[in-house]
C-alpha positions in Angstrom: 0.0 0.1 0.0 1.2 3.5 -0.8 1.5 6.1 1.9 -1.3 8.2 3.6 -0.5 12.0 3.2 -1.4 14.7 5.5 -1.1 18.3 4.5 -0.3 20.9 7.3 -0.7 24.6 5.9 -2.3 26.1 9.0 -0.4 28.2 11.5 -0.7 28.2 15.3 -2.9 31.3 15.5 -5.4 29.4 13.6 -6.5 28.0 17.0 -8.9 25.2 16.8 -7.9 24.1 13.3 -4.3 23.9 14.3 -5.2 21.8 17.4 -7.5 19.5 15.3 -4.7 18.9 12.9 -2.5 17.6 15.7 -5.3 15.6 16.8 -5.5 13.9 13.3 -1.8 13.2 13.5 -2.3 11.3 16.7 -4.9 9.4 15.3 -2.7 8.1 12.5 -0.1 6.7 14.8 -1.4 3.2 14.9 -1.4 3.0 11.0 2.4 3.8 11.0 2.8 1.1 13.8 0.9 -1.3 11.6 3.3 -0.7 8.6 1.3 1.8 6.7 3.5 4.6 6.0 2.3 8.1 6.8 4.0 11.1 5.2 3.4 14.7 6.3 3.9 17.8 4.1 4.0 20.9 6.1 4.4 24.7 5.8 5.9 26.7 8.5 8.5 26.6 11.0 6.1 26.2 14.0 5.3 22.7 12.9 8.9 21.6 13.2 9.2 20.9 17.1 5.6 19.4 17.2 6.4 16.9 14.5 9.6 15.7 16.2 7.4 13.6 18.4 5.9 11.8 15.5 7.8 8.9 13.5 6.2 9.8 10.2 8.2 10.9 7.2 8.1 14.7 7.1 8.7 17.0 4.3 8.9 20.8 4.6 7.5 22.4 1.5 10.0 24.4 -0.3 8.3 27.7 -1.3 5.4 26.7 0.8 4.4 30.1 1.7 4.3 31.0 -2.2 2.2 27.7 -2.7 -0.3 28.7 -0.3 -0.5 32.2 -1.4 -0.9 30.9 -5.1 -3.7 28.6 -4.0 -5.4 31.5 -2.4 -5.2 33.8 -5.5 -6.5 30.7 -7.6 -9.5 30.5 -5.2 -10.2 34.2 -5.2 -10.5 34.2 -9.0 -13.1 31.6 -8.6 -12.0 29.4 -11.5 -13.8 26.2 -11.9 -12.3 23.3 -9.9 -10.9 21.4 -12.9 -9.2 24.3 -14.4 -7.9 25.3 -10.9 -6.4 21.9 -10.7 -4.8 22.1 -14.0 -3.1 25.5 -13.4 -1.9 24.4 -9.9 -0.3 21.2 -11.4 1.6 23.5 -13.8 2.6 26.2 -11.5 2.1 25.6 -7.9 5.5 24.2 -6.4 3.7 22.6 -3.5 1.6 20.5 -5.8 4.8 19.3 -7.6 6.5 18.3 -4.3 3.3 16.5 -3.0 3.3 14.5 -6.3 6.9 13.4 -5.6 5.8 12.2 -2.1 3.8 9.6 -4.0 0.8 9.2 -1.4 -2.4 7.1 -2.3 -4.6 9.7 -0.5 -4.2 13.1 1.0 -5.9 14.2 4.2 -6.5 18.1 4.6 -7.4 18.7 8.4 -7.7 22.4 7.9 -10.2 23.2 4.9 -7.2 24.6 2.9 -7.8 26.3 -0.5 -5.2 23.7 -1.8 -7.6 20.7 -0.8 -9.6 21.0 -4.2 -6.7 22.2 -6.4 -4.5 19.1 -6.2 -5.0 16.1 -8.6 -4.9 13.5 -5.9 -7.8 11.6 -4.0 -8.6 13.7 -1.0 -10.2 13.4 2.5 -11.1 17.2 3.1 -12.5 18.9 6.1 -15.2 21.5 6.7 -15.1 22.9 10.1 -17.8 25.4 9.8 -20.0 27.0 7.1 -20.8 30.0 9.3 -20.5 32.4 6.5 -23.8 31.0 5.4 -25.5 30.8 8.6 -24.1 33.9 10.4 -23.2 36.1 7.5 -24.1 39.3 9.7 -20.6 39.1 10.9 -18.1 41.0 8.8 -15.2 38.5 9.5 -17.0 36.1 7.1 -18.8 38.2 4.8 -17.1 41.7 4.3 -14.8 42.2 1.5 -15.9 39.6 -0.8 -15.3 37.0 1.9 -18.7 35.2 1.6 -18.2 34.6 -2.1 -14.7 33.4 -1.7 -15.5 31.0 1.1 -18.5 29.8 -0.6 -16.5 29.1 -3.8 -13.8 27.3 -1.6 -16.1 25.0 0.2 -18.3 24.2 -2.9 -15.4 23.0 -4.8 -13.9 21.2 -1.7 -17.0 19.0 -1.1 -17.4 18.3 -4.8 -13.8 17.2 -5.1 -13.3 15.2 -1.9 -13.9 11.6 -1.6 -14.9 12.1 2.1 -15.9 15.3 3.7 -15.1 15.2 7.6 -17.4 17.4 9.6 -17.5 18.1 13.5 -21.2 16.9 14.1 -24.5 15.8 12.9 -25.6 19.5 12.5 -22.3 20.2 10.5 -23.3 17.3 8.2 -26.7 18.8 7.7 -25.1 22.2 6.9 -23.0 20.7 4.2 -25.7 18.7 2.6 -28.2 21.7 2.8 -25.8 24.2 1.4 -24.3 22.2 -1.5 -26.7 19.3 -2.2 -23.7 17.1 -1.5 -24.2 13.1 -1.5 -24.9 12.4 2.1 -22.9 9.2 1.9 -19.6 11.1 1.8 -20.2 13.5 4.6 -19.1 11.8 7.9 -19.2 13.4 11.4 -15.9 13.0 13.3 -16.5 15.0 16.4 -13.6 16.9 17.9 -11.7 15.8 21.0 -9.6 17.7 23.2 -6.0 18.1 22.1 -3.4 15.7 23.8 -1.5 18.6 25.4 -4.5 19.5 27.5 -3.9 16.7 30.1 -0.2 17.5 30.5 1.0 18.8 33.9 1.1 22.6 34.2 4.6 24.2 33.7 6.6 24.8 36.8 6.5 28.5 36.2 2.9 28.9 35.5 2.0 30.9 38.6 4.8 33.3 38.1 4.1 33.9 34.4 0.3 34.2 34.9 -0.9 36.0 38.2 -4.5 35.1 38.0 -7.5 36.0 40.3 -8.4 33.3 42.9 -11.7 33.1 41.3 -12.6 33.9 37.6 -14.9 33.1 34.6 -12.5 32.1 31.7 -13.0 32.5 27.9 -10.3 31.7 25.4 -10.9 33.2 22.2 -9.9 35.7 19.6 -11.8 39.0 20.0 -13.8 38.6 16.7 -17.4 40.0 16.9 -18.9 36.5 16.6 -17.2 35.5 19.7 -19.6 37.9 21.7 -17.3 39.2 24.3 -19.4 42.3 24.7 -22.5 40.6 25.8 -20.5 38.5 28.1 -19.0 41.7 29.8 -22.4 43.3 29.9 -23.8 40.1 31.6 -20.9 40.0 34.2 -21.8 43.6 34.9 -25.1 42.7 36.0 -23.9 39.9 38.0 -21.5 42.3 39.8 -24.6 44.1 41.5 -25.1 40.9 43.6 -21.5 39.5 43.4 -19.0 42.4 43.5 -16.0 40.0 43.2 -17.0 38.7 39.9 -13.7 38.4 37.7 -13.3 37.7 33.9 -10.1 36.3 32.1 -10.0 36.7 28.4 -7.1 35.0 26.7 -6.3 35.7 22.9 -4.1 37.9 20.8 -4.6 41.7 21.3 -6.2 42.3 17.9 -9.4 42.2 15.9 -12.0 43.5 18.2 -9.8 44.0 21.2 -9.7 47.6 21.5 -13.4 47.9 21.0 -14.0 45.4 23.8 -11.7 47.4 26.1 -13.8 50.6 25.2 -16.9 48.8 26.0 -15.6 47.4 29.2 -14.7 50.8 30.3 -18.0 52.5 29.4 -19.8 50.3 31.8 -17.1 50.3 34.5 -15.9 46.7 34.1 -12.2 47.0 33.1 -11.0 46.4 36.6 -12.9 43.3 36.7 -11.2 41.7 33.4 -7.7 40.4 32.8 -6.3 40.1 29.4 -3.2 37.8 29.3 -2.9 37.9 25.5 -2.0 34.8 23.6 -1.3 31.8 25.6 1.1 29.0 24.4 -0.5 25.5 24.4 1.6 24.3 27.3 0.1 26.9 29.6 -3.5 26.8 28.5 -4.6 23.9 30.8 -3.6 25.8 33.9 -6.2 28.5 33.1 -9.0 25.7 32.9 -7.8 24.2 35.9 -7.8 27.5 37.9 -11.2 28.8 36.5 -14.5 28.7 38.2 -15.8 27.9 34.8 -15.6 28.2 31.1 -18.4 30.5 29.7 -18.5 30.5 26.0 -21.2 32.8 24.3 -20.0 32.2 20.8 -22.4 32.5 17.9 -20.2 30.2 15.8 -20.1 26.4 15.6 -21.4 24.0 15.0 -19.2 22.9 17.7 -16.0 24.2 19.4 -12.9 22.8 21.0 -12.7 24.8 24.3 -15.6 22.9 25.9 -13.9 19.6 25.3 -10.6 21.0 26.7 -12.7 22.3 29.9 -14.2 18.9 30.2 -10.9 17.0 30.3 -9.5 19.6 32.8 -12.5 19.2 35.2 -13.6 22.7 34.5 -17.4 23.6 34.6 -18.9 24.5 31.3 -21.7 26.9 30.1 -22.1 27.4 26.5 -24.3 28.9 23.9 -27.3 26.8 23.1 -27.2 27.0 19.2 -26.0 24.8 16.3 -24.2 21.7 17.5 -23.2 22.9 21.0 -26.1 21.1 22.8 -25.1 17.9 20.8 -21.5 18.3 21.7 -22.1 18.9 25.3 -24.6 16.0 25.8 -25.9 17.2 29.2 -22.4 18.0 30.7 -22.7 21.9 30.2 -25.3 24.7 31.2 -26.7 26.2 28.0 -27.9 29.6 27.6 -29.1 32.1 24.7 -26.0 34.0 23.4 -28.3 37.0 22.4 -29.8 37.5 25.9 -27.5 39.4 28.4 -30.1 38.5 31.0 -30.0 34.7 30.4 -26.2 34.8 30.4 -26.0 36.8 33.5 -28.5 34.3 35.4 -26.2 31.5 34.3 -22.9 33.2 35.4 -24.5 34.1 38.8 -25.6 30.5 39.3 -22.1 29.2 38.6 -20.4 31.9 40.7 -22.4 31.2 43.9 -23.4 27.5 43.8 -20.5 25.3 44.6 -22.7 22.0 44.4 -23.6 23.0 40.8 -20.0 23.4 39.8 -19.1 20.1 41.4 -21.9 18.4 39.5 -20.6 20.0 36.3 -17.1 19.2 36.9 -18.0 15.4 37.3 -20.2 15.5 34.1 -17.4 16.8 32.2 -14.9 14.3 33.3 -17.5 11.6 32.2 -17.8 13.4 28.9 -14.0 13.5 28.3 -13.9 9.7 29.0 -16.8 8.9 26.7 -15.3 10.1 23.4 -11.6 10.4 23.6 -8.5 10.3 21.4 -8.4 6.4 21.1 -12.0 6.5 19.7 -11.3 9.5 17.5 -8.3 7.7 16.0 -10.4 4.5 15.6 -13.1 6.2 13.7 -10.6 8.2 11.4 -8.8 5.1 10.3 -12.0 3.5 9.5 -13.0 6.5 7.4 -9.7 6.4 5.5 -10.1 2.7 4.9 -13.7 3.2 3.5 -12.3 6.1 1.4 -9.6 4.0 -0.1 -12.1 1.1 -0.8 -14.5 3.5 -2.7 -11.5 5.0 -4.7 -10.2 1.7 -5.7 -13.7 0.5 -6.9 
């Protein structure tokens, strides 16, 4: 059997997609152990130290940044998929290098533009189609983003042998949006990344001076992450709980300054900490010290932070939309992300009720045991086997 290829073109600041790609690599380890070669094509220095722990053949793509940029340009021109593949074979150096790696099938964990521009059998991933379901947010609709995203995903799902999605809701979105053959859209729910169960670095408490009790939300400051309403809800809670504290991690960009202005306008800045971007090795320490994760996002269908929180024994409250109730399976409190009052009610319950938090903590740990890295990898390998069978037929 020829090798299984994995293409890694996503950067660490892509958040969940970067983490998901690592989970896919973990899931392929038994294939390597059973004599099925796995080859990894990657772009970017950030992957080098992470890939050292994997026994796969690794090839850093020469002119990789150019190749990804070229794929983005081809996507932006909205050429038909067949023509895009023809041009990419002739011009894109990444496609040429992938051909020389001689893989039977390629897995794209990160919904790359390149995934429909290569002339090889592909298993592709659609993490979300929120540009269709939440187009009111400029980060997925402004400046032609809607049309470009739609072009990319339509071609991706048409080209792929198998389309991986995060949930039953995610599967319904793909089928509804593009009329895709239901048999090739397969839910493979996220799991928490492996590093989340590692011990805290010994310098954690010196590096991050956290409040003794706080609500945690790790997210970039995009509008759809809904920080503004979370701050407004906490302001309501502060009337009865003056010690309420929030900790927001994420790089200080996108809507960060707007959030600071909003918090200042309602007198909440002194109740919020902004540690900035947190490396993976330190992230679990936030969950372990937090009173709860409160995640009021409008995007899904599902998300990785609740799974990280479950694994760390951190109580969870999350938006009640899309696939998030499906993902949490009774292990989290749910609320309406549009309602500041509803969010405030949930936060106050979490802040004051120790028994509730203890119950949520136990439910989360059980949830993390029910669906874990072993089961993810087993299902992934079955999907690859089925894809290869269908391709060979």
